[in-house]
TITI-115024 format. One record per residue (C-alpha): residue number from 1; x, y, z. Coordinates in nm, 2 decimals, always signed. Layout:
BEGIN
(NUM (X Y Z))
...
This chain:
BEGIN
(1 (-0.68 -0.18 +1.12))
(2 (-0.58 +0.05 +0.83))
(3 (-0.78 +0.25 +0.57))
(4 (-0.67 +0.40 +0.24))
(5 (-0.77 +0.74 +0.13))
(6 (-0.88 +0.76 -0.14))
(7 (-0.99 +0.39 -0.13))
(8 (-0.96 +0.34 -0.51))
(9 (-0.73 +0.46 -0.79))
(10 (-0.84 +0.56 -1.14))
(11 (-0.59 +0.60 -1.42))
(12 (-0.59 +0.67 -1.79))
(13 (-0.46 +0.36 -1.98))
(14 (-0.19 +0.60 -2.11))
(15 (-0.04 +0.62 -1.76))
(16 (-0.05 +0.85 -1.47))
(17 (+0.02 +0.90 -1.10))
(18 (-0.20 +0.89 -0.79))
(19 (-0.12 +0.96 -0.42))
(20 (-0.30 +0.79 -0.14))
(21 (-0.27 +0.80 +0.24))
(22 (-0.25 +0.48 +0.44))
(23 (-0.42 +0.57 +0.76))
(24 (-0.38 +0.37 +1.08))
(25 (-0.67 +0.33 +1.33))
(26 (-0.45 +0.13 +1.56))
(27 (-0.31 +0.23 +1.89))
(28 (+0.01 +0.04 +1.80))
(29 (+0.29 +0.11 +1.55))
(30 (+0.24 -0.08 +1.22))
(31 (+0.47 -0.20 +0.95))
(32 (+0.32 -0.23 +0.60))
(33 (+0.41 -0.41 +0.27))
(34 (+0.25 -0.31 -0.06))
(35 (+0.19 -0.57 -0.34))
(36 (+0.04 -0.52 -0.68))
(37 (-0.16 -0.76 -0.90))
(38 (+0.01 -0.61 -1.21))
(39 (+0.38 -0.53 -1.16))
(40 (+0.41 -0.48 -1.54))
(41 (+0.20 -0.16 -1.53))
(42 (+0.22 -0.03 -1.17))
(43 (+0.50 +0.10 -0.96))
(44 (+0.44 +0.18 -0.59))
(45 (+0.65 +0.38 -0.35))
(46 (+0.72 +0.29 -0.08))
(47 (+0.69 -0.09 -0.10))
(48 (+0.76 -0.12 +0.28))
(49 (+0.72 +0.13 +0.56))
(50 (+0.60 +0.22 +0.90))
(51 (+0.29 +0.40 +1.03))
(52 (+0.29 +0.54 +1.38))
(53 (-0.01 +0.48 +1.61))
(54 (-0.31 +0.67 +1.47))
(55 (-0.08 +0.81 +1.20))
(56 (-0.06 +0.80 +0.83))
(57 (+0.19 +0.73 +0.55))
(58 (+0.19 +0.85 +0.19))
(59 (+0.16 +0.59 -0.09))
(60 (+0.24 +0.69 -0.45))
(61 (+0.11 +0.48 -0.73))
(62 (+0.25 +0.52 -1.08))
(63 (+0.06 +0.37 -1.38))
(64 (+0.27 +0.30 -1.69))
(65 (+0.11 +0.30 -2.03))
(66 (-0.07 -0.03 -2.11))
(67 (-0.41 -0.19 -2.19))
(68 (-0.72 -0.07 -2.00))
(69 (-0.80 -0.31 -1.72))
(70 (-0.88 -0.35 -1.35))
(71 (-0.61 -0.44 -1.10))
(72 (-0.56 -0.42 -0.73))
(73 (-0.30 -0.31 -0.48))
(74 (-0.28 -0.52 -0.16))
(75 (-0.15 -0.36 +0.16))
(76 (-0.05 -0.60 +0.43))
(77 (+0.02 -0.48 +0.78))
(78 (+0.15 -0.61 +1.11))
(79 (+0.20 -0.46 +1.46))
(80 (+0.56 -0.39 +1.54))
(81 (+0.75 -0.26 +1.85))
(82 (+0.87 +0.10 +1.86))
(83 (+1.23 -0.01 +1.83))
(84 (+1.18 -0.20 +1.50))
(85 (+1.39 -0.03 +1.23))
(86 (+1.35 -0.29 +0.94))
(87 (+1.00 -0.27 +0.78))
(88 (+1.07 -0.59 +0.59))
(89 (+1.15 -0.80 +0.90))
(90 (+0.79 -0.87 +1.03))
(91 (+0.69 -1.00 +0.68))
(92 (+1.00 -1.22 +0.65))
(93 (+0.90 -1.37 +0.98))
(94 (+0.54 -1.42 +0.87))
(95 (+0.38 -1.17 +1.10))
(96 (+0.11 -1.04 +0.87))
(97 (-0.20 -0.95 +1.08))
(98 (-0.43 -0.81 +0.81))
(99 (-0.46 -0.66 +0.47))
(100 (-0.66 -0.41 +0.27))
(101 (-0.73 -0.41 -0.10))
(102 (-0.72 -0.09 -0.31))
(103 (-0.91 -0.13 -0.64))
(104 (-0.72 +0.03 -0.93))
(105 (-0.88 +0.09 -1.27))
(106 (-0.71 +0.20 -1.59))
(107 (-0.96 +0.31 -1.86))
């Protein structure tokens, strides 16, 4: 299980940046993949990554100028062994175990 802090993102329609923490409540190491419902107006970094057991990872969201609207960021995650070095591998193998949705609003 993961959480995101803060759980929502608010941006001016003219663009902006927001930093969030992806926080793991798992006793296992996790890989994550970040997807956006609006790739025209949002850039996320990193798209793939790892979170250690009970750890956290930083997620930067950049909103480009565009029309005001609601979108979402979906963070998928999967348990991975400590020796895994490729964060994309579990998702290519279809290993997604859960996801969390971050509501993002540009006004």
